[in-house]
C-alpha positions as CSV (number, residue, x, y, z in Angstrom):
1,M,-23.3,35.0,-58.6
2,N,-21.5,32.1,-59.4
3,Y,-19.4,31.7,-55.6
4,L,-16.6,28.7,-55.7
5,N,-18.4,25.9,-53.5
6,L,-15.3,24.0,-52.1
7,R,-17.3,21.3,-51.8
8,R,-17.7,20.3,-55.0
9,L,-13.7,20.2,-54.7
10,R,-13.9,17.8,-52.4
11,K,-17.0,15.6,-53.4
12,K,-14.6,13.0,-55.4
13,E,-11.9,11.1,-53.7
14,S,-10.3,11.5,-57.2
15,T,-10.8,15.3,-57.4
16,R,-9.5,15.8,-53.5
17,K,-6.0,13.8,-54.7
18,L,-5.7,16.1,-57.6
19,L,-6.1,19.0,-55.5
20,S,-3.4,17.2,-52.5
21,E,-1.1,20.4,-51.2
22,I,1.2,17.8,-49.9
23,R,2.0,14.7,-51.6
24,L,3.8,11.9,-49.8
25,S,6.9,10.4,-51.5
26,V,8.7,7.0,-51.3
27,Y,11.9,9.6,-51.3
28,D,11.0,11.5,-48.8
29,F,11.9,8.1,-46.4
30,I,15.1,7.2,-44.4
31,M,14.4,3.2,-43.2
32,P,16.2,2.8,-39.7
33,Y,17.7,-0.6,-39.0
34,F,19.8,-1.6,-36.1
35,V,23.1,-3.9,-36.5
36,V,23.9,-6.8,-34.8
37,E,26.8,-9.1,-34.7
38,G,26.6,-12.9,-35.5
39,K,24.8,-14.7,-38.5
40,N,21.2,-15.5,-39.5
41,Q,20.0,-12.8,-36.5
42,K,16.6,-11.8,-36.8
43,Q,15.6,-10.6,-33.2
44,Q,12.1,-9.0,-32.6
45,I,12.3,-5.5,-30.5
46,S,9.0,-6.3,-28.1
47,S,8.3,-2.7,-27.5
48,M,7.8,-2.1,-31.4
49,P,6.3,-4.5,-33.8
50,N,7.5,-5.7,-36.7
51,I,11.0,-4.4,-36.5
52,F,14.4,-6.5,-35.6
53,R,18.0,-6.2,-34.9
54,Y,19.3,-7.9,-38.0
55,S,22.8,-10.0,-38.5
56,I,24.5,-8.3,-41.8
57,D,23.7,-11.5,-43.7
58,N,19.8,-10.4,-42.7
59,L,20.0,-6.8,-42.9
60,I,21.3,-6.9,-46.5
61,K,18.5,-8.9,-47.8
62,E,16.5,-6.3,-46.1
63,V,18.2,-3.7,-47.9
64,Q,17.8,-4.9,-51.3
65,E,14.6,-5.5,-50.8
66,I,13.1,-1.8,-49.6
67,Y,15.6,-0.3,-52.6
68,K,13.2,-2.4,-54.9
69,L,10.4,-0.3,-53.4
70,G,12.1,3.2,-53.9
71,I,13.6,3.8,-50.5
72,Q,16.8,5.2,-51.4
73,A,18.6,5.7,-47.6
74,V,19.2,4.1,-45.1
75,L,20.5,4.6,-41.6
76,L,22.4,2.5,-39.4
77,F,22.5,2.2,-35.6
78,G,25.3,-0.6,-34.3
79,V,24.5,-3.0,-31.0
80,P,27.7,-4.7,-30.4
81,D,28.6,-7.1,-28.1
82,K,31.0,-5.7,-26.3
83,K,30.6,-2.2,-24.4
84,D,33.2,-0.9,-22.3
85,D,33.7,3.1,-20.5
86,F,35.3,4.7,-24.0
87,G,32.8,3.1,-26.3
88,R,36.1,1.9,-27.9
89,N,33.9,-0.5,-30.6
90,A,32.1,2.5,-32.0
91,Y,35.2,3.5,-34.1
92,N,36.8,-0.1,-34.1
93,K,37.0,-0.2,-38.4
94,N,35.6,-4.2,-37.3
95,G,32.9,-2.8,-36.0
96,V,29.3,-4.0,-36.6
97,V,28.3,-0.8,-38.7
98,Q,31.4,-0.6,-40.3
99,K,31.4,-4.0,-41.8
100,A,27.8,-3.4,-42.7
101,I,28.4,-0.5,-44.6
102,K,31.1,-2.3,-46.2
103,I,28.5,-5.0,-47.7
104,I,25.5,-2.3,-48.4
105,K,27.5,-0.8,-50.7
106,K,29.0,-3.1,-52.3
107,E,25.7,-4.9,-53.1
108,L,23.7,-1.5,-53.3
109,P,26.2,1.1,-54.4
110,E,23.5,3.6,-55.2
111,I,21.9,3.4,-52.1
112,T,22.3,6.3,-49.6
113,V,24.4,5.0,-46.5
114,I,24.2,6.8,-43.3
115,T,25.4,5.9,-39.9
116,D,24.6,7.0,-36.6
117,V,27.0,8.8,-34.5
118,C,27.0,8.3,-31.3
119,L,28.6,6.4,-28.0
120,C,25.1,5.1,-26.3
121,S,24.6,1.6,-27.4
122,Y,29.0,1.2,-27.3
123,T,29.7,2.7,-23.5
124,S,28.9,0.3,-20.5
125,H,27.0,3.4,-18.7
126,G,24.9,3.7,-21.4
127,H,25.3,7.9,-22.0
128,C,26.5,9.3,-25.0
129,G,29.8,10.5,-24.3
130,I,32.5,9.6,-22.0
131,L,32.5,10.2,-18.4
132,K,34.5,12.3,-16.1
133,H,36.9,10.5,-13.8
134,E,33.9,11.0,-11.2
135,V,32.5,8.1,-12.9
136,Y,29.1,7.7,-11.8
137,K,28.2,11.2,-10.4
138,K,24.3,11.2,-10.4
139,S,23.8,15.1,-11.3
140,G,25.6,18.0,-13.2
141,N,27.5,17.7,-15.9
142,F,29.2,14.1,-16.1
143,I,30.8,14.1,-19.9
144,D,34.1,14.5,-20.6
145,D,33.6,17.1,-23.8
146,K,37.2,16.6,-24.6
147,T,37.2,12.9,-24.7
148,T,34.2,12.5,-26.2
149,L,34.4,14.7,-29.5
150,E,37.9,12.9,-29.8
151,I,36.3,9.5,-30.0
152,L,33.2,10.7,-32.3
153,S,35.4,12.2,-34.6
154,K,37.3,9.1,-34.9
155,T,34.2,7.1,-35.5
156,A,32.9,9.2,-38.4
157,V,35.9,8.8,-40.0
158,S,36.1,5.1,-39.2
159,H,32.0,5.3,-41.1
160,A,33.6,7.1,-43.9
161,E,36.6,4.4,-44.5
162,A,33.9,2.1,-44.8
163,G,31.7,3.6,-47.5
164,A,29.3,5.6,-45.4
165,D,27.7,8.8,-47.7
166,I,26.5,10.6,-44.5
167,V,27.5,10.1,-40.8
168,A,24.6,11.8,-38.5
169,P,26.0,12.8,-34.9
170,S,23.4,12.7,-32.6
171,A,25.2,13.1,-29.4
172,M,24.2,16.4,-28.7
173,M,28.1,17.5,-27.8
174,D,28.7,21.1,-28.1
175,S,31.4,21.5,-31.2
176,Q,30.7,17.9,-32.3
177,V,29.8,19.0,-35.9
178,K,33.1,21.4,-36.2
179,L,35.3,18.8,-34.9
180,I,33.7,16.0,-37.3
181,R,34.0,17.8,-40.4
182,E,37.3,18.7,-39.5
183,A,38.7,15.2,-39.4
184,L,36.6,14.3,-42.3
185,D,38.1,16.7,-44.1
186,K,41.6,16.1,-42.7
187,N,41.3,11.9,-43.7
188,G,40.0,12.8,-47.5
189,F,36.3,12.9,-46.9
190,E,35.4,16.1,-48.0
191,D,32.2,14.9,-50.0
192,V,30.9,12.6,-46.5
193,A,28.0,15.1,-45.5
194,I,27.1,15.8,-42.3
195,I,23.1,15.9,-40.9
196,S,23.7,17.0,-37.4
197,Y,21.1,16.1,-34.7
198,S,20.6,19.7,-33.7
199,A,17.6,19.9,-32.4
200,K,16.9,16.6,-30.2
201,F,15.2,17.2,-27.4
202,A,14.9,15.4,-24.5
203,S,11.9,13.2,-24.8
204,N,9.6,10.5,-23.4
205,F,8.7,9.1,-26.8
206,Y,12.5,7.1,-27.0
207,G,11.8,4.1,-24.5
208,P,11.6,1.7,-27.3
209,F,14.9,2.8,-29.0
210,R,16.8,2.0,-25.7
211,E,15.2,-1.3,-25.6
212,A,16.3,-2.2,-29.8
213,A,19.5,-0.5,-29.0
214,N,20.5,-1.2,-25.7
215,S,21.4,1.9,-25.1
216,T,19.1,3.0,-21.5
217,P,21.5,4.8,-19.5
218,K,22.5,2.9,-16.2
219,F,22.1,6.3,-14.4
220,A,20.8,9.8,-14.0
221,D,19.4,10.9,-18.1
222,R,20.4,12.7,-20.7
223,K,18.9,16.1,-19.5
224,S,22.3,17.7,-18.9
225,Y,23.0,17.6,-23.1
226,Q,19.7,16.8,-25.0
227,L,17.2,19.9,-25.1
228,N,14.5,20.9,-23.0
229,F,11.5,19.8,-24.8
230,C,9.9,23.9,-23.4
231,N,12.1,25.9,-25.8
232,I,12.2,26.3,-29.3
233,N,14.8,29.3,-29.1
234,E,17.4,27.2,-28.0
235,A,16.7,24.6,-30.6
236,L,17.4,27.6,-32.9
237,R,20.7,29.1,-31.6
238,E,21.7,25.2,-31.8
239,I,20.9,24.7,-35.2
240,E,22.6,27.8,-36.6
241,Q,25.6,27.0,-35.0
242,D,25.5,23.3,-36.1
243,I,24.8,25.2,-40.1
244,K,28.0,27.2,-38.8
245,E,30.0,24.5,-37.9
246,G,29.8,22.6,-41.1
247,A,26.1,20.5,-41.2
248,D,24.7,20.1,-44.6
249,I,21.6,18.8,-43.3
250,V,19.5,19.1,-39.8
251,M,17.3,17.1,-38.1
252,V,14.4,17.6,-35.2
253,K,14.1,14.6,-33.5
254,P,11.2,13.7,-32.2
255,A,8.6,15.0,-34.8
256,L,5.1,14.3,-34.1
257,A,4.9,16.8,-30.8
258,Y,7.5,19.1,-32.7
259,L,5.9,20.2,-36.1
260,D,6.1,23.9,-34.4
261,V,10.0,23.5,-34.3
262,I,9.7,21.6,-38.1
263,K,7.9,24.7,-39.2
264,T,9.8,27.5,-37.5
265,V,13.5,25.9,-38.7
266,K,11.9,25.6,-42.2
267,E,11.3,29.6,-42.0
268,S,14.0,30.0,-40.3
269,F,17.0,28.8,-42.2
270,S,17.8,27.6,-45.6
271,V,19.0,24.1,-45.3
272,P,17.8,20.7,-45.7
273,I,15.7,19.2,-43.3
274,V,15.2,16.0,-41.7
275,A,12.5,14.9,-39.1
276,Y,12.6,12.1,-37.2
277,S,9.3,10.0,-36.6
278,V,10.9,8.2,-33.1
279,S,10.1,4.6,-31.5
280,G,7.7,5.9,-29.3
281,E,5.5,7.4,-32.3
282,Y,5.7,4.1,-34.1
283,S,5.0,1.7,-31.0
284,M,1.9,3.9,-29.8
285,I,0.2,3.9,-33.1
286,K,0.7,0.2,-33.6
287,V,-0.5,-0.4,-30.2
288,A,-3.7,1.4,-31.0
289,A,-4.0,0.0,-34.5
290,K,-3.7,-3.4,-33.0
291,K,-6.5,-2.3,-30.3
292,G,-8.9,-1.7,-32.9
293,F,-8.6,2.1,-32.0
294,L,-7.7,3.6,-35.3
295,D,-6.9,2.3,-38.7
296,E,-3.1,2.0,-38.7
297,K,-2.6,2.9,-42.3
298,N,-4.6,5.6,-42.9
299,A,-3.4,7.2,-39.2
300,V,0.5,7.4,-40.4
301,L,-0.6,8.6,-43.7
302,E,-1.7,11.5,-41.7
303,I,0.4,11.9,-39.1
304,L,3.6,11.5,-42.0
305,T,1.8,14.3,-43.9
306,S,1.8,16.5,-41.0
307,I,5.2,16.2,-40.7
308,K,5.9,17.3,-44.5
309,R,3.4,19.4,-44.3
310,A,5.3,21.5,-41.7
311,G,8.3,21.6,-43.7
312,A,10.3,18.5,-43.3
313,N,12.3,17.5,-46.3
314,L,13.4,14.0,-45.9
315,I,11.5,11.7,-43.0
316,I,13.4,9.1,-41.2
317,T,10.5,6.6,-39.7
318,Y,10.0,3.0,-39.0
319,W,6.8,2.5,-41.4
320,A,9.2,3.2,-44.3
321,K,8.4,-0.1,-46.0
322,E,4.9,-0.2,-45.1
323,L,4.8,3.0,-46.3
324,A,6.4,2.4,-49.5
325,K,3.8,0.0,-50.4
326,W,0.7,1.6,-49.2
327,L,1.9,4.6,-51.3
328,E,1.9,1.9,-54.2
329,D,-1.8,1.2,-53.7
């Protein structure tokens, strides 16, 4: 009897590629960028090798380059010069993100521009929402939900007015999707979609991002409004609620330590899923590769494939540009 010999199917590299069940594509990736004021700025982020904060003139060159490589979407994070307790620059029509959107859409109208809608980079205290009057309360619920939701909605509308295709609220405030959707529709932006950071966990993998975005909290932490990393059912409830409120796409963040969450979300809901391969995931591989502990390219391809295999439709990754080149080889 001629039994199936799986070794025969694995013997040659070309055969293994032919029979791959999951394939990465340049169309899977979203490239995140940090945008600063000024001109000719390209500021190295010490904890994230090869990742920079760009002024708009340099940002547009980068976006043009990755678009030529086939990457179809960017995610913008603003790093303003001025902060205050109310994050007013987040919704400033002449803010750094708003200006960046306009220029990108003018130069590359076909690329999808996604914008982060949060206040952590814009507030003097570094939290994702506005604080209650007892400003520096050390514990408990210190976020003024009503004011925060109003400012998040104004920020989303200002991004849409500038030309954003998708807004991505990441503050993890209850009802943020509902109120942003209502504000967008009221102002004539029914076609602007929402990616909700629905399952955003209070993770230990965000440290390098906080340096990049200058968004480290000045007191306490964000555990009162981000998800407990022990809980999956809580994440599912958050996602279900955001879908009901109008989210078009939902996100799981981080990705690598949450593959089970991505898989469960895929099995439970029919909406597209974005997974965010976060800064800590990026930096630890970069450092390990620099020390010769692993091969960066092959490790990254393995990690990103696992994220897609778990069920992610799209992946936000700081490796997007490198991946686009690797996949051409």
